[in-house]
Every structure is written in C-alpha cells, then in structure tokens.
C-alpha positions as CSV (number, residue, x, y, z in Angstrom):
1,M,8.6,-1.6,12.5
2,S,11.7,-2.8,10.7
3,E,13.5,-1.1,7.9
4,F,10.9,0.0,5.3
5,L,10.6,-2.6,2.4
6,S,12.9,-5.2,4.2
7,N,11.7,-8.8,4.3
8,Q,11.0,-8.3,8.0
9,W,8.9,-5.2,7.3
10,F,6.7,-7.2,4.9
11,E,6.2,-9.9,7.5
12,E,5.4,-7.4,10.2
13,L,3.0,-5.5,8.0
14,N,1.2,-8.6,6.9
15,D,0.9,-9.7,10.5
16,R,-0.7,-6.3,11.3
17,L,-3.1,-6.6,8.3
18,R,-4.1,-10.1,9.4
19,A,-4.8,-8.9,13.0
20,S,-6.7,-5.8,12.0
21,A,-10.5,-5.7,11.4
22,P,-11.5,-7.1,8.0
23,A,-11.0,-5.0,5.0
24,P,-14.0,-2.8,4.3
25,L,-14.7,-4.5,0.9
26,P,-18.3,-3.7,-0.1
27,E,-20.5,-6.7,-0.6
28,G,-20.2,-8.0,-4.2
29,A,-17.0,-6.0,-4.8
30,R,-14.3,-7.8,-6.7
31,P,-10.8,-8.3,-5.4
32,F,-8.2,-5.8,-6.6
33,R,-4.4,-5.3,-6.7
34,V,-2.5,-2.1,-6.3
35,V,1.2,-1.8,-7.2
36,I,3.3,0.9,-5.5
37,D,6.3,1.7,-7.7
38,I,9.2,3.2,-5.8
39,S,11.9,3.7,-8.4
40,D,14.4,5.4,-6.2
41,A,14.4,2.8,-3.4
42,P,17.9,1.8,-2.2
43,E,19.4,-1.0,-4.4
44,H,19.2,-3.6,-1.6
45,L,15.4,-3.2,-1.3
46,P,12.5,-3.9,-3.7
47,R,11.5,-1.2,-6.1
48,A,7.8,-2.1,-6.0
49,L,5.3,-3.7,-3.8
50,T,1.9,-5.2,-4.5
51,M,-1.1,-5.0,-2.2
52,A,-3.9,-7.5,-2.9
53,I,-7.2,-6.8,-1.2
54,N,-10.1,-9.3,-1.2
55,D,-13.0,-10.2,1.0
56,E,-10.6,-12.2,3.3
57,G,-8.3,-9.2,3.9
58,A,-5.2,-7.7,2.5
59,R,-1.7,-8.9,1.8
60,V,1.4,-7.0,0.7
61,A,4.3,-8.6,-1.2
62,P,7.5,-7.3,-2.7
63,G,7.5,-6.9,-6.5
64,D,4.9,-5.8,-9.0
65,S,1.9,-7.5,-10.5
66,L,1.0,-7.3,-14.2
67,D,-2.7,-7.5,-13.4
68,A,-2.7,-4.5,-11.1
69,D,-5.9,-2.4,-11.1
70,T,-4.1,0.7,-10.0
71,T,-0.4,1.7,-10.0
72,L,0.9,4.4,-7.7
73,R,4.4,5.9,-8.2
74,L,6.1,7.9,-5.5
75,S,9.5,8.6,-4.0
76,Y,11.1,6.3,-1.5
77,L,11.0,9.0,1.2
78,D,7.3,9.7,0.6
79,A,6.5,6.0,0.6
80,A,8.3,5.5,3.9
81,A,6.5,8.6,5.3
82,L,3.1,7.2,4.2
83,A,3.9,3.8,5.7
84,S,4.9,5.3,9.0
85,G,1.9,7.6,9.2
86,Q,4.0,10.8,8.9
87,L,2.4,11.7,5.5
88,D,-1.3,11.7,4.8
89,S,-2.3,10.0,1.5
90,A,-4.9,12.7,0.7
91,S,-2.4,15.5,1.1
92,A,0.2,13.6,-0.9
93,L,-2.3,13.1,-3.8
94,R,-3.4,16.7,-3.7
95,E,0.3,17.9,-3.7
96,G,1.1,15.7,-6.7
97,R,3.6,13.6,-4.7
98,I,1.7,10.4,-5.7
99,K,1.2,9.7,-9.4
100,V,-1.7,7.4,-10.2
101,R,-2.3,5.2,-13.2
102,G,-5.6,3.3,-13.1
103,D,-8.6,3.7,-10.8
104,V,-7.7,5.6,-7.7
105,N,-11.3,5.3,-6.5
106,V,-10.7,1.6,-5.5
107,L,-8.4,2.9,-2.8
108,V,-10.6,5.6,-1.3
109,P,-12.7,3.2,1.0
110,F,-9.5,1.6,2.3
111,A,-7.4,4.7,3.1
112,A,-8.5,5.0,6.8
113,W,-8.4,1.2,7.3
114,L,-4.9,1.0,5.9
115,H,-3.7,3.9,7.9
116,A,-5.1,2.3,11.1
117,A,-3.5,-1.0,10.3
118,L,-0.1,0.6,9.6
119,T,0.0,2.9,12.6
120,D,-1.8,1.1,15.4
C-alpha cells in the first residue's frame, strides 16, 4: 500500500474494498457512516476520513461527514498501525487508544471483514 492517507492510499483501499466479499450488513440494516479523526496527521495529509457502509459495500474518502453515526479519534501512528494490520482494533479499544463518540456497536460486525480487506 502507498503512504497512509495519501490519495493513492485511498484509491488502493477502495479497490480492495470493492474486490472483497460484500460487507456483512444484516438484512434490513440501515447504511451508516464512521468518521475517523486523526488530529495529529502530518499537514500534507487529511486529518480525517469517512467510511460509508451500505448493502452495496464500503467506501472510504478523505474528510469528515457531519452525518456520521460514529466518530473514532486516535493518533496517526495508531491509525496507520490499524490500517496495516499491526494493531488489533479490539486491543486498541481496550487500551483506550481509540476514543469513540456514538455507537461503537455498528462497527463490531465489520471488524473482521475490514481487517481482511485491509490486510489480504
């Protein structure tokens, strides 16, 4: 993968998400958006990204979304480690390395799917 949060990284990640198995959205579940806030990202990179998940799959874009269902805040190093598979999201949550605002339960069914899409 390219430099974390670069335009090419977003393109490569979205390609992987499109090629992966469909998102495990339970039947009748509504689409949702998750914003990941990375306030200490280098100045030349976005300080947030938005992941939109619906019954057609997932898409990640730079920037934040005012209609996010959940917002995660973490450091740039932890976000990069999560994206590369070097940090487990459950451990990061347990250790307080990820701060959550909103409903974290919307993410639970997608954790393994996202990890596989990112690291395969």
